[in-house]
GUVO-10205 format. One record per residue: y, z, x of N, C-alpha, C in turn. Coordinates in steps of 0.02 Angstrom, whole numbers, plus 50000, padded with zeros to 5 digits. Example, Ala and Ser with C-alpha at 12.3 -4.5 7.8 and 13.67 -1.06 7.14 Angstrom:
497165039050660497755039050615498355039050660 498885035450642499475035750684500025039450645 
***
This chain:
499405000050041500005000050000500625000050043 500605003850097501195004350140501334997650174 500824993950193500914987450225501234982550177 501054982550115501344978150064502084979550054 502274985850056502984987750046503404985250105 503134985750165503494983450225503574975850221 503054972250202503104964950197503604962850143 503624966450088504114965050035504824966150060 504934971650096505604973150123505814967850173 505364965650216505524960350264505684953850228 505304952250178505424946150139506114946150105 506294951850075506944952550043507504951950096 507404955150153507894954850207508004947650231 507464943850238507514936950260507874932750208 507724933750144508074929950091508814931550088 508994937850096509704939650097510044936550158 509714936550215509994933450275510104926050266 509624922550236509704915350224510274913950174 510344918150123510884917250075511564918250110 511614923150154512244924250191512394918450237 511884915850270511974910050314512214903950276 511924902650217512134897050176512864897850154 513044903950133513734905350112514224904050169 514074906350229514514905250287514564897850305 514004894350301514004887250318514454883350270 514424885050207514824881450157515564883150165 515734889450171516434891450172516774890450239 516444891750293516744890650358516754883350377 516274879550355516254872450369516664868450320 516974871650272517384868550220517004863050185 516364864250174515934859550138515984861050064 516104855950025516144856949953515544853549921 515094857549894514504854849863514694851749795 515044855549755515284853049692516034851949700 516234845649704516944844249714517304845049648 517734850049646518134851249587518834848549599 519204847949546519874845549552519924838349529 520454835049549520554828149528520854824149586 520814817449579521044812949631521704809749611 522124808649661522704804349654522734800049717 523094794449713523164790149772523904789749791 524014788149854524684787049880524644781349930 525144776949929525154771249974525714772050024 525554771550088526024772550143526064766350185 526644765250217526704759850266526324761550329 526304768050347525974770250409525764777550401 525124778950412524884785850408524764788750478 524844784850530524844787050599524294791950617 523684789950607523114793850631522864799350585 523084799550523522814804650478522094802950462 521674807950456520954806750447520714809850382 520124807550361519804810550302519684817950316 519804822050266519724829250274520354832850294 520894829050307521534832150324521794836150265 522174841350279522434845750227522984842450187 523034844450124523584842550080523924849150060 524574849650072524934855950060525524855050014 525664860349976526274861049937526584867649958 527194867449984527554873550005527154877550056 526784874150100526394877550151525734880350128 525554879150065524914881550038524444875650031 523834876350057523354870850052523114870149980 523204864149953523024862849883522524857149876 522274854549932521804849149928521644846249996 521294840649995521074837150056521154829650047 521214826150103521204818850102520474816850096 520304813350042519604811550030519424804850061 519904800150063519754793550092520394790450119 520314786450171520874782650201520644775350202 521024771050168520844763950165521464759650181 521344753250191521884748450202521894743750143 522494742750115522574738150058522594730950083 522514726150039522544719050059523214717150091 523754720550074524404718950104524544722750168 524044726250195524104729550260524414736550258 524444739550200524704746350195524114751250190 524244757550204523724762650203523694765950135 523094766650108522994770050044522624776550059 522924782150038522594788650044522364790749974 521734793049971521464795949910521464803449922 521834807149881521894814349888521504817849833 521114822949851520784827149801521164833749799 521454835049740521864841049731521494846149688 521654852449697521354857749657521584856949584 521174859149537521324857849466521984860849441 522214866149472522824869549448523464866449475 523414861549520524004858249548524254853049498 524894853549480525184848749433525754845049467 525654838649476526164834349506526534830449451 527184829749459527584825949411527674818849437 527914814349394527984807349411528464806149469 528914810849484529384810049539529164813849602 528504815449606528234818949665528304814549727 528354817749785528424814249849527864816549895 527524811749927527004813249976527264811150045 527224815650094527464814350162526914815850211 526884811850265526424813250320526794817550370 526514823350387526844827950434526344830050488 526614833250540526214835750595526314843250600 525764846950610525814854150622525974855250695 526564857750709526774858850778526964852250811 527064852450876527294846450912526734841450920 526134843650938525574839050948524974841150904 525114844050847524584846650804524274841450759 523864843950714523514839650666523994836750615 523814831050589524204827850535523974830750468 524444831250421524284833350354524754829950305 524594830450241525014827450189525394833150155 526054832550155526484837450122526694834450055 526584838250002526784836049935527384840049910 527864836549882528394839649844528234837949772 528054842949730527764841549665528224838149614 528874838149626529324834849579529514839349521 530004836949482530244840949426530334836749363 530034830949361530104826549303529734829249242 529774825449190529454827349127528704825649125 528554819749150527874817049142527434818649203 526844821649192526394823049249526004816849271 525784816949333525354811549358524644813249335 524324808749299523644810149273523124809649328 522524812549318521984811549365521854804149374 521774802049437521684795049453522334791249458 522894794749448523554791549452523784790549523 524414788349529524694786749595525354790149606 525444792849666526084795549688526494789649711 527054788449679527464782449693527914783249754 528184789149765528654790349820528274792949881 528314789449937527974791649998528444791150058 528324795350107528684795150170528174794650226 528194789150262527694788050315527814792650374 527324792850419527354797050478527894794650526 528204799450561528694797750612528324796350677 528444790550706528134788650769528634790150825 528504795450863528964797450916529024792150970 528484788650985528504783551036528984777951018 528964775850954529414770550931530144772850933 530274779050912530954781650914531234781950985 530814784351031531034784851101531154777951130 530704773151115530784766351140531424763151113 531574764251050532194761551021532804764651054 532774771151067533334774551100533434771851170 532894771151208532934768851277533194761651281 533034757551231533254750651232533894749551193 534214754951173534864754551141534864751651071 534314752351035534274749650967534354754950914 534584760950933534674766350885535394766350861 
***
């Protein structure tokens, strides 16, 4: 009887350990098994190295992720953003490509807007600000084109 109780305790301990490991893998790896929220798209002239999985922020708070980066037939960049369900963007929302720090990661900054009409799931953010390319600015300054 005592041997059976020890085996049961070890089995329960192993199951709890596996559950904790799965929880850490999902949350620390930012893996979303069930993707909740909704998608919107934004079209930029230049996204300057932004990648899938990049953060989407409103007022410094992460509210979503870049789900896909594609190129349109006219040579512009299309970002598909997955936002949390409680985020409400208005039709005059603005999406900007920004950098964290001087040489940090790229992210999408959203200004949610204040219009009357919300952007529906699957809708498009019309106002965008492309990434600032420091190399181009410096080259223009050096060649006197600023």
